[in-house]
C-alpha positions as CSV (number, residue, x, y, z in Angstrom):
1,M,49.7,234.5,238.1
2,R,48.4,231.3,238.7
3,I,46.9,229.0,236.6
4,A,45.7,225.6,236.9
5,I,45.4,223.4,233.9
6,V,42.8,220.5,233.9
7,G,44.1,217.5,231.7
8,A,47.8,216.3,231.3
9,G,47.4,215.2,227.6
10,I,49.3,216.5,224.7
11,G,47.5,220.1,224.6
12,G,47.5,220.6,228.9
13,L,51.4,219.6,228.8
14,S,52.2,222.1,225.7
15,A,49.8,224.9,227.4
16,A,51.7,224.1,230.8
17,V,55.2,224.4,228.9
18,G,54.2,227.7,227.1
19,L,52.8,229.2,230.2
20,Q,55.4,228.6,232.5
21,R,58.2,229.4,230.5
22,A,56.5,232.9,230.4
23,G,56.8,233.2,234.2
24,A,52.8,231.7,235.4
25,N,52.6,229.8,238.0
26,V,51.0,226.9,236.8
27,T,49.7,223.6,238.7
28,V,48.6,220.7,235.8
29,F,46.0,218.3,237.5
30,E,45.7,214.7,236.0
31,K,42.8,212.2,237.4
32,A,45.4,209.1,236.7
33,A,47.8,207.8,238.8
34,E,50.4,208.6,236.1
35,V,50.9,210.6,233.3
36,R,50.6,208.0,230.3
37,A,50.3,208.5,226.4
38,G,49.2,205.2,225.3
39,G,50.8,202.8,222.5
40,S,49.9,205.0,219.4
41,G,51.5,207.7,216.8
42,L,50.7,211.0,216.4
43,S,50.7,212.8,213.0
44,V,52.4,216.2,213.5
45,F,51.9,218.5,210.2
46,A,53.4,221.9,209.3
47,N,50.8,223.8,211.5
48,G,51.7,221.6,214.5
49,L,56.0,221.9,214.0
50,R,55.0,226.0,214.1
51,A,53.4,225.4,217.4
52,L,56.3,223.7,218.6
53,E,58.7,226.1,217.6
54,A,56.4,228.7,219.3
55,L,56.2,227.1,222.7
56,G,60.3,226.3,222.4
57,L,60.0,222.9,221.7
58,G,61.1,222.5,218.3
59,P,64.5,221.3,219.0
60,Q,63.5,218.8,221.7
61,F,60.7,217.4,218.8
62,A,63.4,217.4,215.9
63,A,65.2,214.7,218.2
64,I,62.4,212.4,218.3
65,T,61.3,212.6,214.7
66,D,63.1,212.9,211.3
67,K,62.0,213.9,207.3
68,Q,60.3,210.1,207.1
69,A,57.0,211.6,204.5
70,E,59.7,212.9,202.1
71,S,60.7,209.8,201.3
72,F,58.0,207.7,201.5
73,A,55.1,207.1,198.8
74,A,51.5,208.5,200.6
75,G,48.1,208.6,199.7
76,Q,45.2,206.4,199.0
77,R,45.5,202.6,197.7
78,R,42.9,199.8,197.5
79,P,42.9,196.7,199.4
80,D,44.9,194.9,196.7
81,G,47.7,197.6,196.8
82,R,47.3,199.3,193.6
83,W,46.9,203.3,194.0
84,I,43.7,205.6,193.8
85,A,45.4,208.8,194.6
86,R,49.0,209.7,195.3
87,L,49.7,212.9,197.5
88,P,52.5,215.2,196.1
89,T,55.8,214.8,198.3
90,D,55.6,218.6,198.9
91,S,52.0,218.1,200.4
92,V,53.2,216.2,203.4
93,G,57.0,217.2,203.3
94,E,57.0,218.1,206.7
95,L,54.6,215.6,208.2
96,R,56.6,214.0,211.4
97,I,55.5,210.8,213.0
98,V,55.8,210.6,216.9
99,D,55.5,208.0,219.4
100,R,52.7,209.7,221.8
101,A,55.0,208.4,224.7
102,D,58.1,210.2,223.4
103,L,56.3,213.2,223.1
104,H,55.1,213.2,226.6
105,R,58.7,212.3,227.8
106,V,60.2,215.8,226.0
107,L,57.0,218.1,227.4
108,L,57.3,216.3,230.8
109,D,60.8,217.1,231.2
110,A,60.4,220.4,230.0
111,L,58.4,221.2,233.1
112,D,59.6,222.1,236.8
113,E,59.1,219.5,239.1
114,A,56.0,218.7,240.8
115,T,54.2,220.9,238.3
116,V,51.6,218.0,237.8
117,R,49.7,216.7,240.1
118,T,48.2,213.0,239.8
119,N,45.6,211.1,241.4
120,A,44.1,214.6,241.5
121,L,40.9,214.7,239.6
122,V,38.8,218.3,238.8
123,T,35.0,217.7,240.0
124,S,34.2,221.7,238.8
125,A,35.5,224.4,238.0
126,S,34.0,228.2,238.3
127,I,34.0,231.2,236.4
128,D,36.1,232.9,239.2
129,G,38.8,230.5,238.6
130,T,38.0,228.1,241.6
131,V,38.8,224.3,240.9
132,T,37.1,221.5,243.3
133,I,39.7,218.6,243.5
134,R,39.4,215.1,244.5
135,S,42.5,213.8,245.4
136,G,43.8,210.4,246.5
137,R,45.4,207.2,245.5
138,D,42.0,206.6,243.2
139,A,40.6,210.0,242.7
140,E,37.4,208.5,240.7
141,S,36.6,206.5,243.8
142,E,33.9,207.2,246.2
143,E,36.3,206.2,249.2
144,S,38.5,209.2,248.3
145,P,39.3,211.7,250.6
146,P,37.1,215.1,250.9
147,D,37.7,217.3,247.7
148,S,39.2,220.5,248.5
149,S,38.8,223.9,246.8
150,E,41.5,226.1,245.3
151,R,41.4,229.6,243.7
152,F,43.4,230.7,240.1
153,D,43.5,233.4,238.2
154,L,42.4,231.2,235.1
155,V,41.8,227.3,234.6
156,I,42.2,226.2,231.4
157,G,40.2,223.0,230.5
158,A,41.7,220.5,228.6
159,D,40.4,217.3,229.3
160,G,39.1,215.5,226.6
161,L,36.1,214.6,224.8
162,N,34.5,214.0,228.1
163,S,35.4,217.0,229.7
164,Q,34.2,218.1,233.0
165,V,35.3,221.6,232.6
166,R,33.3,222.5,229.6
167,E,29.9,221.7,231.6
168,T,31.2,225.6,233.0
169,V,31.4,226.9,229.5
170,T,28.6,225.6,228.0
171,S,26.4,222.6,229.3
172,G,24.7,219.7,228.1
173,I,27.2,219.4,224.9
174,G,28.9,215.8,225.2
175,P,30.3,213.5,222.1
176,R,28.3,212.0,219.5
177,Y,29.9,208.2,217.9
178,S,30.9,208.7,214.3
179,G,29.5,204.9,213.4
180,Y,33.0,203.4,213.6
181,S,36.1,202.3,215.6
182,C,39.8,202.2,215.5
183,W,42.3,199.9,216.7
184,R,45.8,201.7,217.0
185,G,49.3,200.0,217.4
186,I,53.0,200.6,216.9
187,T,54.9,197.7,216.3
188,E,57.5,195.9,218.3
189,R,60.4,195.9,215.5
190,P,61.5,197.5,212.5
191,V,58.9,196.4,209.3
192,D,59.9,197.1,205.6
193,L,57.4,199.0,204.1
194,G,58.2,199.0,200.9
195,G,58.7,203.0,200.2
196,A,54.7,203.4,200.7
197,A,52.7,204.8,203.4
198,G,49.2,206.1,203.8
199,E,46.1,204.6,204.0
200,T,44.5,201.9,202.6
201,V,40.3,202.2,201.7
202,G,38.3,199.2,201.7
203,R,34.1,199.5,202.1
204,G,33.4,200.3,205.5
205,L,36.9,199.6,206.6
206,R,40.4,201.4,206.1
207,F,44.3,200.7,207.4
208,G,46.7,202.9,207.7
209,I,50.5,203.2,208.0
210,A,52.9,205.4,209.2
211,P,56.9,204.9,210.0
212,L,58.5,206.4,213.1
213,N,62.0,207.7,213.0
214,D,63.3,204.2,214.5
215,G,62.0,202.2,211.7
216,R,59.0,200.9,213.9
217,V,55.5,201.4,212.2
218,Y,52.6,203.4,213.7
219,W,49.1,201.5,212.3
220,F,45.8,202.0,212.5
221,A,42.5,200.2,211.2
222,V,39.1,201.4,211.2
223,A,35.9,199.5,211.0
224,N,32.1,200.6,211.1
225,M,30.7,198.5,214.6
226,P,28.3,199.7,217.1
227,Q,29.7,201.8,219.4
228,H,29.8,199.1,222.4
229,A,30.7,196.5,219.8
230,S,32.9,194.2,222.0
231,F,35.5,191.4,220.7
232,A,37.3,188.7,222.6
233,D,40.3,189.3,221.4
234,E,41.3,192.8,219.4
235,K,44.2,191.6,217.7
236,A,42.6,188.4,215.8
237,T,39.5,190.6,214.9
238,A,41.7,193.0,213.4
239,R,43.7,190.5,211.7
240,D,40.6,188.7,210.5
241,L,39.2,191.8,209.1
242,F,41.9,193.0,207.3
243,S,43.0,189.7,206.0
244,G,43.9,189.3,202.6
245,W,44.8,193.2,202.3
246,H,48.0,194.0,200.7
247,A,51.5,193.5,202.4
248,P,52.6,194.3,205.0
249,I,49.4,194.9,206.5
250,A,49.2,191.7,208.0
251,E,52.8,191.6,209.3
252,L,52.2,195.5,210.9
253,I,49.4,193.8,213.0
254,A,51.5,190.4,213.6
255,T,54.7,192.2,215.0
256,T,52.2,194.4,217.6
257,P,52.0,192.7,220.9
258,N,48.6,192.3,222.1
259,D,49.1,194.8,225.0
260,R,49.8,197.4,222.6
261,I,46.8,197.2,220.5
262,R,43.5,199.9,221.6
263,R,40.6,200.0,220.1
264,T,38.7,203.2,220.7
265,P,35.2,204.1,219.6
266,I,35.8,207.5,217.5
267,S,33.6,210.4,218.4
268,D,33.8,214.3,218.5
269,L,31.5,216.9,219.7
270,A,27.3,216.6,218.9
271,T,27.6,220.1,218.5
272,P,30.1,223.3,217.7
273,L,30.5,225.4,220.6
274,A,29.4,228.6,221.0
275,T,32.5,230.0,223.0
276,Y,35.5,228.7,224.4
277,Y,35.7,230.2,227.2
278,R,33.3,232.0,230.3
279,G,34.7,234.2,232.6
280,R,38.2,233.0,234.1
281,V,38.1,229.0,232.3
282,V,38.9,228.6,228.6
283,L,38.7,225.3,226.8
284,L,41.6,223.7,224.8
285,G,41.7,220.9,222.8
286,D,39.3,218.1,222.6
287,A,37.5,219.5,225.6
288,A,36.9,222.7,223.3
289,H,36.6,221.0,219.5
290,A,37.1,217.2,219.7
291,M,37.3,215.7,216.1
292,T,37.8,212.7,214.4
293,P,40.9,212.0,213.2
294,N,40.9,211.5,209.7
295,L,42.5,214.9,209.1
296,G,45.3,213.9,211.6
297,Q,45.0,217.0,212.9
298,G,43.3,216.5,216.3
299,G,47.0,216.8,218.1
300,G,47.9,219.8,215.9
301,Q,44.6,221.8,216.9
302,A,45.8,221.3,220.5
303,L,48.8,222.5,219.8
304,E,48.0,225.5,217.8
305,D,45.5,226.2,221.2
306,A,48.3,225.8,223.4
307,A,50.8,228.5,221.3
308,T,47.6,230.5,220.6
309,L,47.3,231.0,224.5
310,T,50.5,230.8,225.3
311,A,51.3,234.0,222.9
312,L,48.2,236.0,223.8
313,L,48.7,235.4,227.9
314,T,52.6,236.3,227.7
315,P,51.9,239.7,228.2
316,V,49.6,239.6,231.0
317,I,51.9,237.4,233.0
318,T,54.8,239.4,232.6
319,K,52.7,242.7,233.9
320,S,51.1,240.4,236.6
321,G,54.6,240.0,238.1
322,D,54.8,243.7,239.0
323,N,52.2,244.3,242.0
324,A,51.4,248.1,240.6
325,E,50.3,246.7,237.4
326,A,48.2,243.7,238.5
327,T,44.7,245.1,238.5
328,E,45.4,246.1,234.9
329,A,46.6,242.3,234.0
330,G,44.3,241.1,235.6
331,S,41.4,242.9,233.5
332,A,43.4,242.3,230.1
333,V,42.6,238.7,230.8
334,D,39.0,238.7,229.6
335,D,40.4,241.0,226.3
336,R,42.8,237.9,225.8
337,L,40.5,235.3,226.1
338,R,38.1,236.6,223.7
339,S,40.9,236.8,221.0
340,Y,41.7,233.5,221.9
341,D,38.3,232.6,221.3
342,R,37.8,234.2,218.1
343,L,41.3,233.2,216.7
344,R,40.8,229.7,217.4
345,R,37.1,228.8,217.3
346,K,36.4,229.5,213.5
347,R,39.2,227.3,212.1
348,S,39.4,224.3,214.4
349,Q,35.5,224.2,214.0
350,S,36.1,224.0,210.6
351,I,38.3,221.4,210.4
352,A,36.6,219.3,212.7
353,A,33.7,219.4,210.0
354,K,35.7,218.7,207.3
355,S,37.3,215.5,209.4
356,R,34.0,214.3,210.1
357,A,32.9,214.6,206.5
358,L,36.1,212.8,204.9
359,G,35.5,209.7,207.2
360,A,31.9,209.4,206.1
361,V,33.5,209.5,202.8
362,F,36.4,207.0,203.9
363,Q,34.1,204.5,205.8
364,I,31.4,203.9,202.6
365,Q,29.9,200.5,203.1
366,S,28.3,200.3,199.9
367,P,30.3,198.4,197.1
368,L,28.3,200.6,194.3
369,V,29.4,204.1,196.4
370,A,32.6,203.4,197.4
371,G,33.7,202.3,193.4
372,L,32.1,205.5,192.8
373,R,34.4,207.2,195.6
374,D,37.6,205.6,194.5
375,A,36.9,206.4,190.6
376,I,36.3,210.1,191.8
377,F,39.7,210.2,194.0
378,T,41.7,209.0,190.8
379,A,40.2,211.5,188.8
380,V,41.2,214.7,191.3
381,P,44.2,216.0,190.0
382,S,46.9,215.7,193.0
383,R,47.5,219.8,193.0
384,L,44.1,220.2,194.4
385,T,44.4,217.9,196.8
386,A,48.0,219.4,197.6
387,A,46.0,222.6,197.7
388,Q,43.2,221.6,200.3
389,A,46.3,219.4,202.1
390,A,48.0,223.3,202.5
391,S,44.8,225.1,203.4
392,V,44.8,223.0,206.6
393,Q,48.3,223.3,207.2
394,K,48.6,226.9,206.8
395,W,49.0,228.3,210.2
396,E,51.2,230.9,212.4
397,P,51.0,231.9,215.8
398,P,49.5,235.2,216.8
399,S,51.6,238.2,217.3
400,T,51.3,240.0,219.9
């Protein structure tokens, strides 16, 4: 069974690992000249861990992370450092924070050589499994060689928020800006966090702290602003916005090199998709359900997608290796994609909606309303907070 995966992000590479190990002939198309993760961290909660284990990547992932969350107080704080709400340790005890670059290396190492084709921009995908590819040193340039086409048994669109493949499944649905943007960075050296992590919430501003296993710290800084805001010095802007906030926020920004700080406008899909597949084209990760990062579930949901597709398609891939059963296996793909859509669409879209709503609460600008928000957070019993966290993280791969 020949499978094309468009996009070499975490979701696409995870699906590639699972499907290749199941016996599929997998090709990953990546438009960039090299596969790179960027300098930021990724939160992987219990559901993401289950997905990695289902894909056979549990030991490799464990080797690059540890149980940092168990030893840190977490929750929400005010800018002066006073706690608004604390999360029970058992609600985030399985949380792992990983440098995306490290996870990318694990995924690439698990794939056969030459599985990933770089400088390969997929410009279109047809419902019969045909993809059109523009190749060259700069695949997005008009000066690239003429486009070529290849036919696959299945095309997986894992090409992110601005997915081209999504247009084949459902046209005209794109991103919507949330009203806030986010700086992300990883410190150059270890920083003492004083045993506390989590988020600090102000008025239209928010700062997140997450320790990596080597003592360095992944941090993010969120601020309300126009979508196309421009700053001459991104690091200095973040430093000034959060000046006077509790320690070690200033140190985290200061100890992160300028070229390791990136700002991204935060967007999700403007409209939930009515389906995640059409014909022999199926969507995964942000291409299917791009969400704001307020629940830390963007990566986790992409991993769930990859593990679910792998579990559902493995019996079909096995049958496709037998010529006598190839036709039967081919007809089974439709049933498996229908099951994938049923299993993944409701859950991922519900989490996306919750994440967007939570972001709106966190980014409240009004001093009066922000004060009310903080009071409500303080009044909510920790057991309810733990139950909500558990409901998002509760997931197991499908049995087939």
